[in-house]
PDB file of N, CA, C and O in Angstrom:
ATOM      1  N   MET A   1     -19.024 -95.918-181.416  1.00  0.00           N
ATOM      2  CA  MET A   1     -20.252 -96.676-181.671  1.00  0.00           C
ATOM      3  C   MET A   1     -19.999 -98.188-181.590  1.00  0.00           C
ATOM      4  O   MET A   1     -20.718 -98.903-180.891  1.00  0.00           O
ATOM      5  N   GLU A   2     -18.986 -98.663-182.299  1.00  0.00           N
ATOM      6  CA  GLU A   2     -18.683-100.096-182.280  1.00  0.00           C
ATOM      7  C   GLU A   2     -18.200-100.568-180.911  1.00  0.00           C
ATOM      8  O   GLU A   2     -18.439-101.706-180.508  1.00  0.00           O
ATOM      9  N   VAL A   3     -17.515 -99.670-180.208  1.00  0.00           N
ATOM     10  CA  VAL A   3     -17.030-100.019-178.873  1.00  0.00           C
ATOM     11  C   VAL A   3     -18.209-100.288-177.935  1.00  0.00           C
ATOM     12  O   VAL A   3     -18.171-101.211-177.121  1.00  0.00           O
ATOM     13  N   MET A   4     -19.249 -99.474-178.060  1.00  0.00           N
ATOM     14  CA  MET A   4     -20.441 -99.660-177.223  1.00  0.00           C
ATOM     15  C   MET A   4     -21.105-101.005-177.507  1.00  0.00           C
ATOM     16  O   MET A   4     -21.523-101.710-176.589  1.00  0.00           O
ATOM     17  N   VAL A   5     -21.193-101.343-178.771  1.00  0.00           N
ATOM     18  CA  VAL A   5     -21.793-102.625-179.167  1.00  0.00           C
ATOM     19  C   VAL A   5     -20.963-103.781-178.605  1.00  0.00           C
ATOM     20  O   VAL A   5     -21.505-104.768-178.108  1.00  0.00           O
ATOM     21  N   LEU A   6     -19.662-103.640-178.692  1.00  0.00           N
ATOM     22  CA  LEU A   6     -18.760-104.668-178.178  1.00  0.00           C
ATOM     23  C   LEU A   6     -18.926-104.834-176.668  1.00  0.00           C
ATOM     24  O   LEU A   6     -18.996-105.954-176.162  1.00  0.00           O
ATOM     25  N   LYS A   7     -18.988-103.720-175.966  1.00  0.00           N
ATOM     26  CA  LYS A   7     -19.182-103.765-174.507  1.00  0.00           C
ATOM     27  C   LYS A   7     -20.520-104.413-174.160  1.00  0.00           C
ATOM     28  O   LYS A   7     -20.615-105.209-173.226  1.00  0.00           O
ATOM     29  N   TRP A   8     -21.548-104.060-174.927  1.00  0.00           N
ATOM     30  CA  TRP A   8     -22.886-104.605-174.680  1.00  0.00           C
ATOM     31  C   TRP A   8     -22.900-106.114-174.883  1.00  0.00           C
ATOM     32  O   TRP A   8     -23.504-106.845-174.098  1.00  0.00           O
ATOM     33  N   ARG A   9     -22.234-106.579-175.939  1.00  0.00           N
ATOM     34  CA  ARG A   9     -22.160-108.021-176.193  1.00  0.00           C
ATOM     35  C   ARG A   9     -21.375-108.733-175.104  1.00  0.00           C
ATOM     36  O   ARG A   9     -21.744-109.827-174.678  1.00  0.00           O
ATOM     37  N   LEU A  10     -20.312-108.123-174.665  1.00  0.00           N
ATOM     38  CA  LEU A  10     -19.501-108.701-173.597  1.00  0.00           C
ATOM     39  C   LEU A  10     -20.315-108.815-172.316  1.00  0.00           C
ATOM     40  O   LEU A  10     -20.256-109.828-171.619  1.00  0.00           O
ATOM     41  N   LEU A  11     -21.072-107.773-172.013  1.00  0.00           N
ATOM     42  CA  LEU A  11     -21.920-107.769-170.826  1.00  0.00           C
ATOM     43  C   LEU A  11     -22.966-108.877-170.908  1.00  0.00           C
ATOM     44  O   LEU A  11     -23.176-109.612-169.943  1.00  0.00           O
ATOM     45  N   ASN A  12     -23.611-108.992-172.047  1.00  0.00           N
ATOM     46  CA  ASN A  12     -24.608-110.048-172.241  1.00  0.00           C
ATOM     47  C   ASN A  12     -23.981-111.424-172.076  1.00  0.00           C
ATOM     48  O   ASN A  12     -24.574-112.319-171.475  1.00  0.00           O
ATOM     49  N   PHE A  13     -22.778-111.583-172.614  1.00  0.00           N
ATOM     50  CA  PHE A  13     -22.072-112.856-172.512  1.00  0.00           C
ATOM     51  C   PHE A  13     -21.755-113.197-171.055  1.00  0.00           C
ATOM     52  O   PHE A  13     -21.920-114.343-170.635  1.00  0.00           O
ATOM     53  N   LEU A  14     -21.301-112.211-170.289  1.00  0.00           N
ATOM     54  CA  LEU A  14     -20.983-112.428-168.876  1.00  0.00           C
ATOM     55  C   LEU A  14     -22.228-112.787-168.078  1.00  0.00           C
ATOM     56  O   LEU A  14     -22.197-113.680-167.232  1.00  0.00           O
ATOM     57  N   ILE A  15     -23.327-112.083-168.352  1.00  0.00           N
ATOM     58  CA  ILE A  15     -24.588-112.372-167.662  1.00  0.00           C
ATOM     59  C   ILE A  15     -25.046-113.787-167.990  1.00  0.00           C
ATOM     60  O   ILE A  15     -25.495-114.527-167.115  1.00  0.00           O
ATOM     61  N   PHE A  16     -24.926-114.150-169.263  1.00  0.00           N
ATOM     62  CA  PHE A  16     -25.316-115.485-169.699  1.00  0.00           C
ATOM     63  C   PHE A  16     -24.477-116.556-168.993  1.00  0.00           C
ATOM     64  O   PHE A  16     -25.012-117.568-168.541  1.00  0.00           O
ATOM     65  N   CYS A  17     -23.172-116.332-168.901  1.00  0.00           N
ATOM     66  CA  CYS A  17     -22.277-117.279-168.231  1.00  0.00           C
ATOM     67  C   CYS A  17     -22.637-117.406-166.752  1.00  0.00           C
ATOM     68  O   CYS A  17     -22.662-118.511-166.210  1.00  0.00           O
ATOM     69  N   LYS A  18     -22.908-116.298-166.115  1.00  0.00           N
ATOM     70  CA  LYS A  18     -23.277-116.338-164.696  1.00  0.00           C
ATOM     71  C   LYS A  18     -24.582-117.090-164.507  1.00  0.00           C
ATOM     72  O   LYS A  18     -24.731-117.866-163.563  1.00  0.00           O
ATOM     73  N   PHE A  19     -25.529-116.856-165.409  1.00  0.00           N
ATOM     74  CA  PHE A  19     -26.819-117.533-165.319  1.00  0.00           C
ATOM     75  C   PHE A  19     -26.643-119.036-165.503  1.00  0.00           C
ATOM     76  O   PHE A  19     -27.258-119.826-164.786  1.00  0.00           O
ATOM     77  N   MET A  20     -25.806-119.436-166.459  1.00  0.00           N
ATOM     78  CA  MET A  20     -25.561-120.857-166.699  1.00  0.00           C
ATOM     79  C   MET A  20     -24.892-121.491-165.484  1.00  0.00           C
ATOM     80  O   MET A  20     -25.255-122.596-165.082  1.00  0.00           O
ATOM     81  N   ASP A  21     -23.931-120.806-164.906  1.00  0.00           N
ATOM     82  CA  ASP A  21     -23.261-121.307-163.704  1.00  0.00           C
ATOM     83  C   ASP A  21     -24.260-121.461-162.564  1.00  0.00           C
ATOM     84  O   ASP A  21     -24.231-122.447-161.827  1.00  0.00           O
ATOM     85  N   PHE A  22     -25.137-120.486-162.430  1.00  0.00           N
ATOM     86  CA  PHE A  22     -26.143-120.525-161.373  1.00  0.00           C
ATOM     87  C   PHE A  22     -27.101-121.691-161.586  1.00  0.00           C
ATOM     88  O   PHE A  22     -27.497-122.359-160.632  1.00  0.00           O
ATOM     89  N   GLN A  23     -27.469-121.931-162.837  1.00  0.00           N
ATOM     90  CA  GLN A  23     -28.378-123.026-163.155  1.00  0.00           C
ATOM     91  C   GLN A  23     -27.737-124.367-162.804  1.00  0.00           C
ATOM     92  O   GLN A  23     -28.393-125.237-162.230  1.00  0.00           O
ATOM     93  N   LYS A  24     -26.475-124.536-163.142  1.00  0.00           N
ATOM     94  CA  LYS A  24     -25.773-125.780-162.820  1.00  0.00           C
ATOM     95  C   LYS A  24     -25.663-125.959-161.310  1.00  0.00           C
ATOM     96  O   LYS A  24     -25.833-127.063-160.792  1.00  0.00           O
ATOM     97  N   LEU A  25     -25.380-124.879-160.618  1.00  0.00           N
ATOM     98  CA  LEU A  25     -25.279-124.913-159.161  1.00  0.00           C
ATOM     99  C   LEU A  25     -26.610-125.337-158.551  1.00  0.00           C
ATOM    100  O   LEU A  25     -26.656-126.177-157.653  1.00  0.00           O
ATOM    101  N   TRP A  26     -27.695-124.742-159.054  1.00  0.00           N
ATOM    102  CA  TRP A  26     -29.039-125.042-158.575  1.00  0.00           C
ATOM    103  C   TRP A  26     -29.388-126.505-158.826  1.00  0.00           C
ATOM    104  O   TRP A  26     -29.955-127.167-157.956  1.00  0.00           O
ATOM    105  N   GLU A  27     -29.050-127.017-160.018  1.00  0.00           N
ATOM    106  CA  GLU A  27     -29.332-128.415-160.345  1.00  0.00           C
ATOM    107  C   GLU A  27     -28.564-129.358-159.430  1.00  0.00           C
ATOM    108  O   GLU A  27     -29.127-130.339-158.943  1.00  0.00           O
ATOM    109  N   SER A  28     -27.311-129.080-159.193  1.00  0.00           N
ATOM    110  CA  SER A  28     -26.507-129.937-158.318  1.00  0.00           C
ATOM    111  C   SER A  28     -27.022-129.887-156.882  1.00  0.00           C
ATOM    112  O   SER A  28     -26.971-130.882-156.159  1.00  0.00           O
ATOM    113  N   LEU A  29     -27.516-128.721-156.479  1.00  0.00           N
ATOM    114  CA  LEU A  29     -28.087-128.572-155.142  1.00  0.00           C
ATOM    115  C   LEU A  29     -29.352-129.420-155.013  1.00  0.00           C
ATOM    116  O   LEU A  29     -29.550-130.100-154.006  1.00  0.00           O
ATOM    117  N   LEU A  30     -30.201-129.377-156.029  1.00  0.00           N
ATOM    118  CA  LEU A  30     -31.429-130.178-156.025  1.00  0.00           C
ATOM    119  C   LEU A  30     -31.110-131.670-155.988  1.00  0.00           C
ATOM    120  O   LEU A  30     -31.775-132.433-155.287  1.00  0.00           O
ATOM    121  N   ILE A  31     -30.108-132.080-156.731  1.00  0.00           N
ATOM    122  CA  ILE A  31     -29.690-133.485-156.746  1.00  0.00           C
ATOM    123  C   ILE A  31     -29.198-133.896-155.357  1.00  0.00           C
ATOM    124  O   ILE A  31     -29.515-134.983-154.874  1.00  0.00           O
ATOM    125  N   LEU A  32     -28.437-133.036-154.737  1.00  0.00           N
ATOM    126  CA  LEU A  32     -27.927-133.305-153.392  1.00  0.00           C
ATOM    127  C   LEU A  32     -29.080-133.446-152.398  1.00  0.00           C
ATOM    128  O   LEU A  32     -29.095-134.373-151.588  1.00  0.00           O
ATOM    129  N   ILE A  33     -30.035-132.534-152.463  1.00  0.00           N
ATOM    130  CA  ILE A  33     -31.195-132.569-151.560  1.00  0.00           C
ATOM    131  C   ILE A  33     -32.015-133.837-151.787  1.00  0.00           C
ATOM    132  O   ILE A  33     -32.403-134.505-150.829  1.00  0.00           O
ATOM    133  N   SER A  34     -32.278-134.169-153.035  1.00  0.00           N
ATOM    134  CA  SER A  34     -33.094-135.349-153.333  1.00  0.00           C
ATOM    135  C   SER A  34     -32.386-136.651-152.956  1.00  0.00           C
ATOM    136  O   SER A  34     -33.048-137.631-152.614  1.00  0.00           O
ATOM    137  N   SER A  35     -31.074-136.677-153.011  1.00  0.00           N
ATOM    138  CA  SER A  35     -30.345-137.888-152.630  1.00  0.00           C
ATOM    139  C   SER A  35     -30.330-138.086-151.110  1.00  0.00           C
ATOM    140  O   SER A  35     -30.180-139.210-150.631  1.00  0.00           O
ATOM    141  N   ARG A  36     -30.483-137.009-150.367  1.00  0.00           N
ATOM    142  CA  ARG A  36     -30.498-137.118-148.905  1.00  0.00           C
ATOM    143  C   ARG A  36     -31.852-137.590-148.386  1.00  0.00           C
ATOM    144  O   ARG A  36     -31.929-138.200-147.320  1.00  0.00           O
ATOM    145  N   MET A  37     -32.905-137.317-149.122  1.00  0.00           N
ATOM    146  CA  MET A  37     -34.248-137.678-148.682  1.00  0.00           C
ATOM    147  C   MET A  37     -34.537-139.166-148.893  1.00  0.00           C
ATOM    148  O   MET A  37     -35.629-139.634-148.572  1.00  0.00           O
TER     149      MET A  37
END
């Protein structure tokens, strides 16, 4: 039971990290595009 909860939290944490990385990537991309215009 506790192992499942631990796995679920780990999964949520990984998804959150990927989402944050994606958000930073997207922001830097927008900055790059706006600086070229």
